[in-house]
N, C-alpha and C positions, 0 to 999 in steps of 0.2 A: 696513644692510639696509633701513631704512625708506625710503630715497631711491627705489629702484626701484619700490616698491609704490605710492607716491603718484601717479605718472603713470598707472599701470594703474587705480587707483581713480577718478581723474578721468575717464579714458577709458571706464570701465565704464558710467557714466550715458549717455554718447553711444551706446555700443553697444546698450544696453538700449532706448533710444528708437528706434534704427534697426531693431532686431528687431521692436519693436511696430508700427512703420510697415510693415515688410515683411509681417508677419502680417496686418495690416488689409487691405493691398492684394492679397496673394497667397494667404492662408491658405485661403479657400474653394476656389479653383481647385486648389491643391495637394492638399487633402483629397479632392476629387472625383477627381483623377488617381490618387492613391494607392489610393482605394477601387476604382477600375476595375482597377488592377494586382493588388491583393491579393484582391479579392472579399470582403473582411471589413472592416467599419467600424472595429472595435477595432484591428485590425492597421494599418489606414490611419492612424488617429490616432497610433499609435506611430511610424509612418514620418514623419508630419508633424512630430512633436515632435523626433525625431532629426535631421530636415532642418534645423529652425530652431536646434537646438543647434550643428550644424556651421556654419550661417550665422553664428551668434554668434562661433564660434571663428575664422571667416575674415571678420570684419566689414570689414577693410580691402579685401578683394576686392569687397565689395558697393558701396563708395563710390568706387572708382577710375574708374568710368564705362566700363570695357571690357566689352563684351558685354551681353547681356540678363540682368537679375537673375532674372526668371521662368524663363528658360531654364536658368540655373544651378541654381535651386531644383528644377525638374522633373528635371534630370539627376541631382542628388544623391538625390532621392527614388527615382528608378528604380534607381540603383546600390544603394541600401539594400535595396530589395525583392529585387533579384537576389542580393545578398550573403546575405540571410536564406534565400532559396530554396536557394542552394548549401549553406549550412550545414545545413539540414534534410536535403538529399539526401546529404550526406557522413556523416550519422549512420546507424547501422543502424536499420531500421524495427522498431517494436515489433509483435510478432505476437500477435494475439488468440488466446485458447485456443479450440479447437474440440472437439466431442464425440469426434472421431476421435483426438485427441491429448490425453489427460487431463493435468492438471497434475501435475508431479512432487511427491510428498509431501515436505514439509520435513524431517521427522525421524521415522523409524519406531521409534526406540528405546523410546518410551513404549508403543507398541502391543505391542512384543515383551515388555517387562516385564509388561504387563497379561496377555498370553497365558501367560507363565510363572507368574504368580500364580494364574490360573484353573486351569492344569494341576496346580499344587501343591495347590490347594484340592480339586480333583476327586480327587486321589490319597488324600485323607483320608476320602473317602466309602466306604461299603460298595459292593461290586460290584453289588448289586441297585439301590441308589439311583443309581449312575453309569449303569446300563443304562437306567433310566427317563428320566433327563435327556438321555441321548444320543438316545433315540428321539423324545422330545417336542421338544427344542430344536435338536439338530443335524440330525436327519432331518426335522424339522418335521411329525411325525405327530400326529394327534389322540389323545385319550385312548383312544378305542375301538380305533384302529389300533395304538396302543402295547400295549394289553391283548392284542390278537390276536397281535401279533409276539412278545411275551414269554410268552404263555400264562398270564396272570394276570387276575383280575377288574379291571374298570375302577375300582372303589373303591380297590383296592390301588395302582393306578397313581397315583391322585390323592393317596393318603396318602403314598406313597413320594416323589412329587415335592414335596409340602409339606415333609416332613422333610429332604429333600435340599437344597432351597433354603434352608431355615432353617439347616442346617449350613454351607452355603456363605457365607451372610450372616454368620454368627458367625466363620467363618474369616477373612473379609475385614475385619471390624471389629477382630479381634485383631491383624491385620497392620497396620492403619492406626493403631490406638490408640498414642499416644506412650508409649514405654517410659521408666519412671522409672529414674534411675541407682540402682544398689544402694548402700546405705549400708554403711559399714565396721562391723563388729561393735562395739557399744558407742557408736557415734556417735549423738548426739541430733539430732532433727529440730527445726529452728528454725521456730517459728510466728510470723508477723508480726501 
């Protein structure tokens, strides 16, 4: 297997020298042409690089004397630009979000679980505390408006909302607090 690789290795130096010479002679013209076709310097540099890679792969076509080398390079560059444009056109376009079409929520399971937790915690409150929280937070009324709606003094609204929120906070911390596994009767706790 070493035999077929030796001629390729020896020929690789000649191909490299040929590509260097082609780049020195035609690189600037090819870059200008590709820039005009793409309208983007970075994309044009990619096209030039791909063009010279193809020229390296077809080095024997560059030295046989048939046709114009610059013409071949320009044709290859144009074909690369066309192929890339066709590839972009064949892919579906990405659609930017608009205010008229809000993004789809990823997963609403967590918000459902949160809502169930809040409802369970609200069920633990007295009806008076629940009524105050409903007026203040759900209906977004002020303390004075809540007092008028429920027919109680404003100080009572403040007091009930304070104790109701404290009870909710306690219910949530009990729910979140990690539960320790129960020990079997007579089992000793190991302290490290």
